[in-house]
N, C-alpha and C positions, 0 to 999 in steps of 0.2 A: 554535478555538471547536468544541464538539461539534455534531454534524450536526443534532440535534433543535433545539437553540438557534438554529443558523443558518437552519434553514428556517422556524422560527416568527418570529424577529425581522426577518430580511432577506428572507424570502420567496424565497429562493434554492433552486432545485431541485438536488439532488444526484443524479447518475445512479445507477442501481441497481448497476451493476457496480462502481462505486467504494464504495458502501456495503457491498457483500459483501466486498470486498477489505480495506476498513478494519474490518470486523467481527472478522476474525481477530486483530488486534492491539488490539482495543478493551479497555478496563479493565472490570472487573466492573460489573454492572448497577447496584448501589447506588451506586458511585462515579460512574458516568455520570449518574445522577439527581441526585446531589448537585452535580455540576459544572454541569448545566443549570440547577439552581436557584440556584447562586452567580452564574453569569454573567448570568442574567435579572434578579436583584435588584441586582447591582452596576451593570448597564448601565441599568436602568430603575427608579430608585428611585420610591417612591409619591409623593414630593413633591421638586421640584427645589430649593426654598427651604431645607427642612430635611429632609435625608435621615434617615430613621428608624433604628431599631436593626437591622432586617434588612439594609438596604443597607450600613450601616456594617460589620456583622459579615461580610457576604459580601465586601465589598471588603477588609477585612482578611485574611480567610482566603485569598482569591486572592493577595494580597500575599505572605503566608507561603508558599503553595505556590510561587510563582514563585522564591522564595529557596531553597526546599527543592530544587527542580528544578535550579537553577543550582549550588548547593553542599550536597550532601547531607552529613550529619554524618560518615560514614565518610571522605569526602574531607577534611573539615576535619581529621580525626584522623590523616590520613596523614603529614603532615610531622613530627610528633614521632615517630611509629613509624619513619619513614624515617631520621631522625636516629639513633635508637637502634640500628637495624640497621647503619648506617654505624660508629657507635662501636663496637659489638660486633665487626664485622669487622675494624676497625683494631686493637682490643685482641687479637683472636686472631692476627693477623699479627705484632703486636709480641711476643706470648708465644712464637710459634714461631720467632722469630728469636734469642731468648735461648738 
C-alpha cells in the first residue's frame, strides 16, 4: 500500500529514513497518485450497500494490476517462443548430422 494511503487511512507513521529509502524505487508521481486514488476508493466506497462506479472501477483496475504484476504479457508469450527455439535448435542439429 502506498505510504500516503497508509498514513491517511491507518494513521500509521512511517519513519523519515524509510520514506527516503523507498523514494529511490518509487514509481513516477502520476502513477503513485493514481494508486493512492484507486486504493482509497476500493477500500472505502461511498456506500457499503451499493458500491458506485468509482469503487467498482478502482476495484477492477486493482484486480487487473494484480494479474499484470503476477503474469506480464511477455512472460505469457515466453513458452511459445521457447518451444520455437527448441524446435529450431533440434532442426539445426538434425540438419548438421546429415
